[in-house]
C-alpha positions as CSV (number, residue, x, y, z in Angstrom):
1,M,-107.9,52.7,-62.3
2,S,-110.2,51.6,-65.1
3,S,-110.7,53.4,-68.4
4,G,-113.2,53.5,-71.2
5,L,-116.4,55.4,-71.9
6,V,-119.6,54.1,-70.2
7,L,-123.1,55.1,-71.2
8,I,-125.4,55.1,-68.2
9,T,-129.2,55.4,-68.5
10,G,-131.4,56.3,-65.6
11,G,-128.7,58.4,-64.1
12,S,-131.0,60.7,-62.1
13,G,-132.6,57.8,-60.3
14,H,-131.9,56.1,-57.0
15,I,-129.6,53.4,-58.5
16,G,-128.4,55.2,-61.6
17,F,-126.9,58.2,-59.8
18,Q,-124.9,56.1,-57.4
19,V,-123.7,54.0,-60.4
20,I,-122.4,57.3,-62.0
21,V,-120.5,58.1,-58.9
22,N,-118.9,54.7,-58.6
23,A,-118.0,54.6,-62.3
24,L,-116.3,58.0,-62.0
25,E,-114.5,56.9,-58.8
26,A,-113.3,53.8,-60.7
27,G,-111.7,55.9,-63.4
28,Y,-114.3,55.5,-66.2
29,R,-115.5,58.3,-68.4
30,V,-119.3,58.6,-68.1
31,R,-121.9,59.7,-70.6
32,A,-125.2,59.9,-68.8
33,A,-128.4,59.7,-70.7
34,V,-131.0,62.0,-69.2
35,R,-134.6,63.0,-70.1
36,S,-133.9,66.7,-69.7
37,Q,-131.2,69.4,-69.1
38,A,-132.7,69.9,-65.6
39,K,-131.8,66.3,-64.6
40,A,-128.3,66.8,-65.9
41,D,-127.9,70.0,-63.8
42,K,-129.2,68.1,-60.8
43,I,-126.6,65.4,-61.2
44,K,-123.7,67.9,-61.8
45,S,-124.6,69.9,-58.7
46,A,-124.7,66.9,-56.3
47,P,-122.1,66.9,-53.6
48,S,-120.5,63.5,-54.6
49,I,-120.1,64.7,-58.2
50,R,-118.6,68.0,-57.1
51,A,-116.2,66.2,-54.8
52,I,-114.9,64.0,-57.7
53,N,-114.7,67.1,-60.0
54,P,-114.9,64.9,-63.1
55,Q,-114.6,67.8,-65.5
56,D,-114.7,66.3,-69.1
57,R,-115.0,62.8,-67.8
58,L,-118.7,63.4,-67.2
59,S,-120.9,64.3,-70.1
60,F,-124.7,64.1,-70.9
61,V,-126.9,63.2,-73.8
62,E,-130.6,64.0,-73.8
63,V,-132.9,61.1,-74.6
64,A,-136.4,62.4,-74.0
65,D,-138.3,59.2,-75.0
66,L,-136.5,56.0,-74.1
67,T,-139.0,53.9,-76.1
68,A,-138.8,55.8,-79.4
69,P,-137.2,53.9,-82.3
70,G,-133.5,54.8,-82.5
71,A,-133.7,56.7,-79.2
72,Y,-130.2,55.6,-78.2
73,D,-128.4,55.6,-81.6
74,Q,-126.6,58.9,-80.9
75,A,-126.0,58.1,-77.3
76,V,-124.1,54.9,-77.9
77,E,-121.7,56.3,-80.5
78,G,-118.1,55.6,-79.4
79,V,-118.9,54.0,-76.0
80,D,-117.1,51.0,-74.7
81,F,-119.7,49.9,-72.2
82,I,-123.4,50.5,-71.4
83,I,-125.1,50.3,-68.0
84,H,-128.8,50.3,-68.6
85,V,-130.6,51.3,-65.4
86,A,-133.6,53.2,-66.7
87,S,-137.0,51.4,-66.3
88,P,-140.5,52.2,-65.2
89,V,-141.0,51.8,-61.4
90,P,-144.2,51.2,-59.4
91,F,-144.1,54.6,-57.7
92,T,-144.8,56.5,-61.0
93,Y,-148.0,54.6,-61.7
94,K,-151.2,56.6,-61.6
95,E,-154.7,55.1,-61.0
96,G,-156.3,54.3,-64.2
97,D,-153.1,53.8,-66.2
98,D,-153.0,50.7,-68.4
99,L,-150.6,48.4,-66.6
100,A,-149.0,46.8,-69.7
101,E,-148.6,50.2,-71.3
102,H,-147.1,51.7,-68.1
103,F,-144.7,48.9,-67.2
104,V,-144.2,46.1,-69.6
105,E,-144.0,47.7,-73.0
106,P,-141.7,50.6,-72.0
107,S,-139.3,48.2,-70.2
108,V,-139.1,45.8,-73.1
109,K,-138.8,48.6,-75.7
110,G,-136.1,50.3,-73.7
111,T,-134.0,47.2,-73.2
112,L,-134.3,46.0,-76.9
113,G,-133.7,49.6,-78.0
114,I,-130.4,49.8,-76.1
115,L,-129.3,46.4,-77.4
116,T,-130.2,47.3,-81.0
117,A,-128.3,50.6,-80.8
118,A,-125.3,48.8,-79.3
119,Q,-125.2,46.4,-82.2
120,K,-125.0,49.3,-84.7
121,T,-121.6,50.2,-83.2
122,S,-118.3,48.4,-83.2
123,S,-117.1,49.7,-79.9
124,V,-119.5,48.3,-77.3
125,Q,-117.9,45.4,-75.4
126,R,-120.5,44.8,-72.7
127,V,-124.0,45.8,-71.7
128,V,-125.0,45.6,-68.0
129,I,-128.7,45.6,-67.4
130,T,-130.5,46.4,-64.1
131,S,-133.1,43.7,-63.7
132,S,-134.7,42.6,-60.4
133,V,-135.0,39.5,-58.2
134,V,-138.6,39.4,-59.3
135,A,-137.4,38.6,-62.8
136,I,-136.3,35.2,-61.6
137,V,-138.6,34.4,-58.7
138,P,-142.2,33.5,-59.5
139,F,-144.5,36.3,-58.2
140,A,-146.5,33.8,-56.1
141,D,-143.4,32.5,-54.4
142,F,-142.0,36.0,-53.8
143,T,-145.2,37.3,-52.2
144,S,-146.5,34.3,-50.3
145,G,-143.9,34.0,-47.6
146,K,-144.4,30.2,-47.8
147,S,-142.0,29.0,-50.5
148,E,-139.2,26.7,-49.4
149,T,-137.5,26.8,-52.8
150,I,-134.0,28.2,-53.0
151,F,-133.8,30.5,-56.0
152,N,-130.6,31.4,-57.8
153,E,-129.5,33.4,-60.8
154,T,-130.2,30.6,-63.3
155,N,-133.9,30.5,-62.5
156,R,-136.2,31.6,-65.4
157,I,-140.0,32.3,-65.6
158,T,-142.4,32.3,-68.4
159,T,-143.7,35.8,-69.0
160,P,-147.1,36.2,-67.3
161,T,-150.0,37.4,-69.6
162,S,-152.1,39.1,-66.8
163,F,-151.3,40.9,-63.6
164,A,-152.8,40.7,-60.1
165,N,-151.8,44.3,-59.2
166,V,-149.3,47.1,-59.9
167,F,-146.4,45.3,-58.3
168,H,-147.2,42.2,-60.3
169,A,-147.1,44.3,-63.5
170,Y,-143.8,45.7,-62.5
171,A,-142.5,42.2,-61.8
172,T,-143.8,41.1,-65.2
173,S,-141.9,44.0,-66.9
174,K,-138.7,42.6,-65.5
175,V,-139.5,39.0,-66.5
176,A,-140.4,40.1,-70.0
177,S,-137.3,42.3,-70.4
178,L,-135.0,39.5,-69.2
179,N,-136.6,36.9,-71.5
180,Q,-136.7,39.2,-74.5
181,A,-133.1,40.3,-74.0
182,E,-131.8,36.7,-73.7
183,E,-133.9,35.7,-76.8
184,W,-132.4,38.7,-78.6
185,I,-128.8,37.6,-77.7
186,S,-129.5,34.1,-78.9
187,E,-130.9,35.3,-82.3
188,N,-128.5,38.2,-83.0
189,K,-125.3,36.9,-81.5
190,P,-123.7,40.4,-81.1
191,A,-120.0,41.0,-80.5
192,F,-120.7,42.3,-77.0
193,S,-121.9,40.3,-74.0
194,I,-124.7,41.1,-71.5
195,I,-124.7,40.9,-67.7
196,H,-128.1,41.0,-65.9
197,L,-128.2,42.1,-62.2
198,F,-131.0,41.0,-60.0
199,P,-131.3,43.2,-56.8
200,G,-133.9,42.8,-54.1
201,Y,-135.4,46.0,-52.5
202,V,-132.6,48.6,-52.9
203,I,-132.1,50.4,-49.6
204,G,-129.7,53.4,-49.1
205,K,-129.4,57.1,-49.0
206,D,-130.5,58.8,-52.2
207,E,-128.3,61.9,-52.4
208,L,-130.5,63.5,-55.0
209,I,-133.4,63.6,-52.5
210,T,-133.2,66.9,-50.6
211,D,-136.6,67.1,-48.9
212,V,-138.4,65.0,-46.2
213,K,-141.3,64.0,-48.4
214,G,-138.9,62.8,-51.1
215,A,-137.2,60.5,-48.6
216,F,-140.3,58.3,-48.5
217,Y,-140.3,57.9,-52.3
218,G,-139.3,54.5,-53.7
219,T,-138.0,51.5,-51.9
220,N,-136.5,53.4,-48.9
221,K,-140.0,53.8,-47.6
222,E,-139.9,50.2,-46.6
223,V,-137.5,51.3,-43.8
224,L,-138.9,54.8,-43.1
225,F,-142.6,54.0,-42.7
226,P,-142.3,51.8,-39.6
227,V,-139.7,53.9,-37.8
228,T,-141.9,57.0,-38.3
229,G,-145.0,55.2,-37.0
230,G,-146.4,53.8,-40.2
231,D,-147.7,50.3,-40.9
232,N,-145.8,48.7,-43.8
233,G,-147.8,45.5,-43.8
234,F,-145.8,42.5,-45.1
235,T,-142.9,42.9,-47.5
236,P,-140.9,40.1,-49.3
237,G,-137.7,39.6,-47.3
238,S,-135.1,40.5,-49.9
239,S,-133.0,43.7,-49.8
240,V,-129.6,45.1,-50.6
241,H,-127.6,48.2,-49.8
242,L,-127.5,50.8,-52.6
243,A,-123.7,51.0,-52.3
244,D,-123.4,47.3,-53.1
245,V,-125.8,47.6,-56.1
246,A,-123.8,50.4,-57.6
247,R,-120.5,48.6,-56.9
248,A,-121.8,45.5,-58.6
249,H,-122.8,47.4,-61.8
250,V,-119.3,48.8,-62.2
251,A,-117.6,45.5,-61.2
252,A,-119.7,43.7,-63.9
253,L,-117.9,45.8,-66.6
254,N,-114.7,43.8,-65.9
255,P,-113.9,41.7,-69.0
256,Q,-112.6,39.0,-66.7
257,I,-116.2,38.4,-65.6
258,V,-117.7,36.0,-68.1
259,G,-120.5,37.6,-70.0
260,N,-124.1,36.5,-70.7
261,Q,-124.9,35.5,-67.2
262,G,-126.7,37.1,-64.2
263,F,-125.9,38.0,-60.6
264,I,-128.3,38.2,-57.6
265,L,-127.8,41.2,-55.3
266,T,-129.3,40.5,-51.9
267,S,-128.0,40.6,-48.3
268,G,-128.5,38.3,-45.4
269,G,-127.8,34.9,-47.1
270,L,-130.7,32.5,-47.3
271,R,-132.3,34.1,-44.2
272,G,-132.7,37.3,-46.2
273,T,-134.1,40.5,-44.7
274,H,-136.5,40.7,-41.7
275,W,-138.1,44.2,-42.0
276,E,-139.3,44.3,-38.5
277,E,-135.7,44.5,-37.3
278,S,-135.5,48.1,-38.6
279,L,-137.2,49.1,-35.3
280,D,-134.4,47.4,-33.3
281,V,-131.7,49.0,-35.4
282,V,-133.2,52.5,-34.8
283,A,-133.6,51.9,-31.1
284,K,-129.9,50.9,-30.9
285,N,-128.3,53.5,-33.2
286,F,-130.6,56.6,-33.0
287,Q,-131.5,56.8,-29.3
288,D,-131.5,60.6,-29.2
289,A,-133.9,60.9,-32.1
290,V,-136.3,58.3,-30.6
291,Q,-136.2,59.9,-27.1
292,S,-136.9,63.4,-28.6
293,G,-139.8,62.0,-30.7
294,V,-138.3,62.8,-34.1
295,L,-138.5,59.1,-34.7
296,S,-141.5,57.5,-33.0
297,N,-140.1,54.0,-33.9
298,D,-143.5,52.5,-33.0
299,G,-144.8,51.4,-36.4
300,K,-145.3,48.0,-37.9
301,A,-143.3,45.9,-40.4
302,G,-143.8,42.3,-41.4
303,T,-141.7,40.0,-43.5
304,L,-142.7,37.4,-46.2
305,P,-139.6,35.1,-46.1
306,I,-138.0,34.2,-49.5
307,K,-134.8,32.2,-50.0
308,V,-132.5,33.7,-52.6
309,D,-128.9,32.5,-53.0
310,A,-126.5,35.3,-53.9
311,S,-123.3,33.3,-53.0
312,N,-122.1,33.2,-56.6
313,T,-122.2,37.0,-56.7
314,E,-120.0,37.4,-53.7
315,K,-117.5,35.0,-55.2
316,A,-117.5,36.3,-58.8
317,L,-117.8,40.0,-58.2
318,G,-115.8,40.0,-54.9
319,I,-118.7,41.8,-53.0
320,R,-119.5,41.1,-49.3
321,F,-123.0,42.5,-49.0
322,R,-123.6,45.1,-46.3
323,S,-126.0,44.0,-43.6
324,F,-129.6,45.2,-43.2
325,E,-128.5,47.2,-40.2
326,E,-126.2,49.2,-42.5
327,Q,-129.0,49.7,-44.9
328,V,-131.3,51.1,-42.2
329,K,-128.6,53.3,-40.8
330,S,-128.0,54.8,-44.3
331,V,-131.6,55.7,-44.9
332,V,-132.6,56.8,-41.4
333,G,-129.4,58.9,-41.1
334,H,-130.2,60.7,-44.3
335,Y,-133.8,61.2,-43.1
336,L,-132.6,62.8,-39.9
337,E,-130.3,65.1,-41.9
338,L,-133.3,66.2,-43.9
339,V,-135.4,67.0,-40.8
340,G,-132.5,68.9,-39.3
341,A,-132.1,66.6,-36.3
342,H,-128.9,64.9,-37.2
C-alpha cells in the first residue's frame, strides 16, 4: 500500500473521479479540490467511494475559481503529490464564447497556478498533469486521417495562434499548457518533478452520471451515438479505457518513475482505434438489447487513422491497455443500466 497525501483537481469529472477512487484504493490519502460543496457531496455519495469507506483519508477543499491568483495556495499545504486533472473541455463551450478565453487562458492559468502554488511549499514531490494526445500531435495530422508519421511522447508542437474550430481551440489549450509548464520547469527548477500524461479519447463508465442524457456527455458519446442510431462522422482513431487512465495517474506518483517526462495513453498499438467496430462489439456482447430494440445498433461511425506509439508507457508504468472492445462494453453496459434494460 502507498502512503502520502495527494491533492487531486477536477475530482468530479470523468477522469478525476476515477483517479480519486484509484488513489484511495492504492492507500493514498486524498484531498479533492472542488468548485462547490455540492460536488463534494456527489463524490462522497458515489458507490465506489462508499465501498472504500475512506473516512478521514478523503477530504475536500473548495476552489471556486481555478484561474484566480493564489487559487491553490491553501489547497496544496502539506500535500506530498498533486494530480492536476481540471481543465476546460469542449462540451462546456457555448456558441459565441471567445475560444481563447474559454479554453486556452484558463488551461494555462490553472496549470501555472498549481505549479506556482506547489513551489511555495516544501512538501510537494511530484505533480502529475492530465494533458492530451492532441498536445503532441499536430492538429492537421490528428484530424486528416492521412498522416503516416508515428508520434511518441517526445514530440512537441509550437503553440498555434489561431483556431479552426472548437476542437482546435481545445487542442491548442493542451499544447499551450504543456509548453508553458515545461518552460516554467526550465526557468524555475523546482524541487519537485512533473509527469505529463497524454490520453486519447477517454472511454469508460462514468459512475457520477446517473441519467440517460448524461451518458452522452463527453467522450463516451463517440461510442454511444452510433450504437443508438446516430451518425458520428469521422473521429481520430485514438482511445483509451478510463480505468487505464486513472491507473496511469496513480502509477506516475511512484518515485521510481523518472520525473519531467510524459507518457502516452492509447490502446490498440499503432493500429489505434477503429470506431466503426463499436457496432460489431455491441452485436456480439449485447444481443438481447439489440433484438429488443433498446440498442438499434444501426448508426454510423468512421475513423481517421493516426499512429501513436504508447509502448514506452506500457514498459515504464507496467500497464497493458484494455482493448477497444472493453471500452465499448464498459460504456454500453452502463447505458443499459441507466435505461433499466441491463
